[in-house]
C-alpha positions as CSV (number, residue, x, y, z in Angstrom):
1,N,115.0,200.2,16.9
2,S,113.7,197.3,19.0
3,D,117.1,195.5,18.8
4,K,118.8,198.2,20.7
5,V,119.8,197.9,24.4
6,P,117.7,200.1,26.8
7,S,119.2,203.4,27.6
8,Y,119.0,204.5,31.2
9,T,119.2,208.0,32.7
10,I,122.0,206.9,35.0
11,D,124.2,206.0,32.0
12,T,123.7,209.4,30.5
13,V,124.4,211.1,33.9
14,N,127.6,209.1,34.4
15,Y,128.7,209.9,30.8
16,I,128.2,213.6,31.3
17,I,130.0,213.6,34.6
18,E,133.0,211.6,33.2
19,E,133.3,213.6,30.0
20,H,132.5,217.1,31.1
21,L,133.0,217.2,34.8
22,P,130.2,219.7,35.5
23,T,130.3,221.6,38.7
24,K,126.5,221.2,39.1
25,L,124.3,219.0,36.9
26,F,120.5,219.4,36.8
27,L,117.9,216.8,35.6
28,V,114.7,218.5,34.6
29,M,111.6,216.3,34.5
30,G,107.8,216.6,34.6
31,K,105.8,215.8,37.7
32,D,104.4,212.8,35.9
33,Q,107.9,211.3,36.0
34,C,108.8,212.6,39.5
35,V,105.9,210.8,41.1
36,N,107.3,207.5,39.6
37,F,111.0,208.4,40.0
38,Q,111.6,205.7,42.7
39,K,110.8,203.1,40.1
40,W,113.6,204.2,37.8
41,N,116.7,202.2,37.3
42,S,119.4,203.4,39.8
43,Y,117.2,206.2,41.0
44,K,119.3,206.7,44.2
45,D,122.5,207.0,42.2
46,I,120.8,209.6,40.0
47,Q,119.5,211.5,43.0
48,N,123.0,211.5,44.5
49,S,124.6,212.8,41.3
50,V,122.3,215.6,40.1
51,T,119.9,218.2,41.3
52,I,116.4,217.2,40.3
53,V,114.1,219.9,39.0
54,C,110.4,218.9,38.8
55,V,108.1,220.9,36.5
56,N,104.4,220.8,37.3
57,R,102.1,219.0,34.8
58,P,98.5,219.6,34.4
59,R,96.2,216.8,35.7
60,T,99.1,215.0,37.4
61,N,98.4,213.9,40.9
62,G,100.6,212.1,43.5
63,R,103.3,212.9,46.0
64,L,106.7,213.6,44.7
65,G,108.5,211.5,47.3
66,I,111.9,212.9,46.3
67,E,114.0,215.9,47.1
68,C,113.8,218.3,44.3
69,I,113.4,221.9,43.2
70,F,109.7,222.1,42.3
71,I,108.5,224.6,39.7
72,D,104.7,225.0,40.3
73,D,104.0,228.2,38.2
74,I,104.6,226.4,34.8
75,N,102.1,223.9,33.6
76,C,104.0,222.1,30.9
77,A,101.7,219.8,28.9
78,V,104.5,218.6,26.6
79,S,106.3,215.5,27.7
80,S,109.2,213.4,26.3
81,T,107.0,210.3,26.8
82,N,104.4,211.8,24.6
83,I,106.9,212.9,21.9
84,R,108.5,209.4,21.8
85,S,105.0,207.8,21.5
86,K,104.1,210.1,18.6
87,V,107.4,209.2,16.8
88,A,106.9,205.5,17.4
89,N,103.5,205.7,15.9
90,G,104.7,207.5,12.8
91,I,103.3,210.9,13.7
92,K,105.6,213.7,12.3
93,F,103.8,216.6,13.9
94,I,106.3,217.0,16.8
95,K,108.3,219.9,15.3
96,Q,106.2,222.4,17.3
97,Y,107.4,220.9,20.6
98,I,111.1,220.5,20.0
99,P,114.0,222.4,18.4
100,F,114.6,221.7,14.7
101,E,118.0,220.2,15.5
102,V,116.5,217.8,18.0
103,F,113.9,216.8,15.4
104,N,116.6,216.1,12.8
105,Y,118.6,214.1,15.3
106,I,115.6,211.9,16.1
107,Q,115.0,211.3,12.4
108,D,118.7,210.8,11.5
109,K,119.3,208.3,14.3
110,E,115.9,206.7,13.8
111,L,115.1,207.0,17.5
112,Y,111.9,205.8,19.1
113,I,110.9,203.8,16.0
114,Q,109.3,200.5,16.9
């Protein structure tokens, strides 16, 4: 909902580290996000806390500019940005992209609704 406070990746990373004390934490994102990663809130803290894995995206250009594990042999066209946009616009045809449990969670918590 629009009255909710923004949620930042660094907050999630810190929560996971505090609650679960992982030995190694990975953040997987598409190249479309990797090329803009330096614009993220607290990107340096994120980069110091996790190993970033960048998955290639079709038709995404630009230099990564960050240290990461780059997976070039997968062209993943599905993005969380696209899924959030579909949900916000009332499009329910996202089940093919995400697990059933995630779809139910999004609906139950009314996430991404404008």
